[in-house]
N, C-alpha and C positions, 0 to 999 in steps of 0.2 A: 607526184609519186607514180611510178609505173607499176603495172601489174606484176612484172617480173621481179620487182624489188621485195615483194611480200614473201615471208617465210611460209612455205607450204605446211610446215609442222605446227605453226602457231594456231592456237585455238581462237576463233573469233570471239570477242567479248560482246555479249548481248547488250542491247541498249537498256539503260535504267528506266524503270517504270515508276512513276510517282505513286506513293501509297494512296489507296482508295479510302476515303473517309465516308462514314455513313451520313446520309443527308439529314439535316436538322440537328446534328450534334456538333458541338464545338469542343475543341481541345481544352481540357482542364489543366491548370497548373499542378505540378507535383506538390505534395504536402509541404516539402521543405522550401518551395518557392512561393508559398502562399503569403502575400504581404501582410495579411491580418495576424499571422503568427509572430510577426516582429513588433507588434504594437506593445507598448509598456503596460504593465499591470499595476493599477492604482487602487489601493484600498483592500480591506478584508473581504468584503462581499464579492469584489471582482475576482479575487484569488479563488474563492469557493466556487463561483460559477465557471471559471475558466478551467479549473482542474477537472470538472465534470464534463465540460463541452469541448475544450481545446487543450488537452494535456500537453501537446507539443509546444504550445505557446508558453507554458510554464517552463518546460525544458529549455527553450530558447532564452527566456528571461533570466535564467540562472547564470548564463554566461555573459551577461551584460553588466555595465557599471550600475551600482545601486541595487544589486541583486539581494543584498541583505534585507532590504525592505520587504521583498517578496517572501523571503524565508521567515522573517518575523511575523508577517501576516499569516502565513500558513501554520506556524507554531501556535500562535494565539488562537486561531480558529480550531485547531486540533484540540487544544486544551479545553475550550468551551464545549465542544461537541462531546469529548470524552467525559467531562464532568456531568453533563446532562444525561448521557447514557448511564453513567454510574449511579445517578440518582434513581433512574428507572430500575436498575439492578437492586438497589437498596430497598425498593418498595416491597420486595418479596418478604423480607424480615422486619422492615420498618424500624422504628426506634433509632438507635445510634447508627445503624447501617445506612441510614439516609445520607450521612456525611462520611462514614467510614468507607463505604464501597466506592464512591467517586474518587476519594483521595487515593485509595489503593490502586484502582484501575489506572488513573493518570500517572501515579508514581511508577507502577510496574511497566507501563508502556514506554515511559520516558527512559527508565533505567535500561530496559531491553534494547532500545534504539542506541543509547550511548555505548553500551557494552559491545554491540555488533558493528558500530560505525568503523572502527579501525580495520577490522577484517574485511569489510566491504570495500574500503579504499584499496587495500592490498590486492584483493581479487580483481578490482577494476584495473589496476596497473598491470597485473599479470596478463589480463585479457587484452591489453593493447589500448585501453581507454585513455584519452587525453584529458580527462576531467581532473580538475584540481580537488583538493580535499574540501574546500568550501562548496564546490559544485556537488560533490557527492553528498555532503551534509544537506544541501538543498533538495537533492533528490529524495533523501530519506524523509525530510520534512513533508514533501509532497506525497510520499508513500503513506506516511502516518495520517495526513489530512484526508486522503481518499478513504482510508480505512475508517476514520472517525465519521466521515459523512455517511458512509454505508451503515455504520452502526446506528446513527441517528435515524436513518430510514427504517431500520428494524425495531427501533425503540417502541413504537405503538404495539407491535405484536408481542414484544417482551413484557410490556406492561399488562396486556390482557391476560397472559398466562400467569404473571405474578399475582394478579388479583383473583384468579380462578383455580389455582392448584396449590397444594401444600407439599408437593414432591420436590425435595431438594435435588435429587439426582436428575429429574426431568428438567428442572430449570437450569442446572449446571450444564447439561448436555445441549439445551437450546442456546444458551449464551455461547458455548463453544462452537456450535454450528454457525451462528451469526459471525463470530470472530473469524472462523475459517474462510467463510465466503468473502468477508471484507479483506482478509489477508491475501487471498487469491487475486482479487482485483488490484490491490496495492502492488503486489509483485509484478503484475502485468504492466503497470505504469512504470515501475522501476526498470523493467526490461526494455521498454521503449526509450527510457532515458539513457541507458547505457548504449543502446544502438545508435543514438544520436551523437554520442561522444566517440565514435569510431572504434568501439570495442569489437574485436575480431572473434571473441569466443564468449559463449554464454555459460560454459561449464562452471566458472567461478561463481557466477550469480546463482546458479542452481544449488551449488554447495552452500552458499551463504543463506539461501532461502531456508534450507533445512536447519542450519544453525540458528537462525532467527526464530523459527517456529519452536525449536526445542527450548531456547532461552525464554521465550515468552510464556510457554507452558509451565516451565519451572518457576517463573516469577509468580504465576497464579497460585502455586503451592507454597512458595516462600512467604507470600503475603496473605495466606489463608487465615480465616475464611473471608470470602468476598460475597458469596450469595447467602450463606447461613450466618450464624452468630457464634460468638465465643466469649469467654470470660476476660480474655486479654486482647489487646490490639493486634499483636503479632504472635505467632505460635511459639511454643517453648522448644520443641524438638525439630530435627531435620527430617525431611521426607522427600522421596522422589515422586514426581507428579503421577506416575503410573500407580504407585502404591497408594497414593492419596485417593485416586479414583476408585481403586478396589475397596478401600476402606469406606468410602462414601456409599458405594453400591451395597456393601455388606451391612451397613448401618440400618437399624430398624426404622421403618417408616412411622412417623407419629400418627396417632389415631385422629380421626376427623372429629371436630367438636360437635 
């Protein structure tokens, strides 16, 4: 090639310089390329540990054959954890609440999840997610399990205050605080799950989060009382959860023995 054949208006292309890496550091594989996240999940205890340490491994397992075993393990673990936490809630009033509170909490959480599952699947489809209904149900099971595990972690604190105070409003507020923290971490897991299913928008998940929180709060009122006591297993009248809170705050505090 002669010098005269070159276009004088053509901008010369600079040579490519290989990227400089810091000494002593090796390239780490991307989370999605980590081979440990493709290992199968076997057993209930494995599902509990993995959802705390490697939530992406749970998300990957839901798209594999035999995923129903993982879902069953998560549902069983959630049920056990919620019943134990409900027992701690029942220690505030003791008596029949030792079995009523666990039953009501487990029932309310399960009904809230079932009620909100169809809308979550619809929002997932609208957001571009490729997840099937069974995979969305598995993500909800993981969401509930993470919530239940966090509630178990808060159980000793709840038991301490149940034994040392007689304030119904304070105990109700404390349990709501623990529930809110657990729900926040659970929704974080749910968001990571939908990101892994090629969802292009998170607006639907945000709307669903508000719906689930409202449904769960209303379930606590529909199944009242959970912390206190009553003459009947279920309430006689209907009430909005905000009105129920106002009534509890306005109720007279029992005198100390």
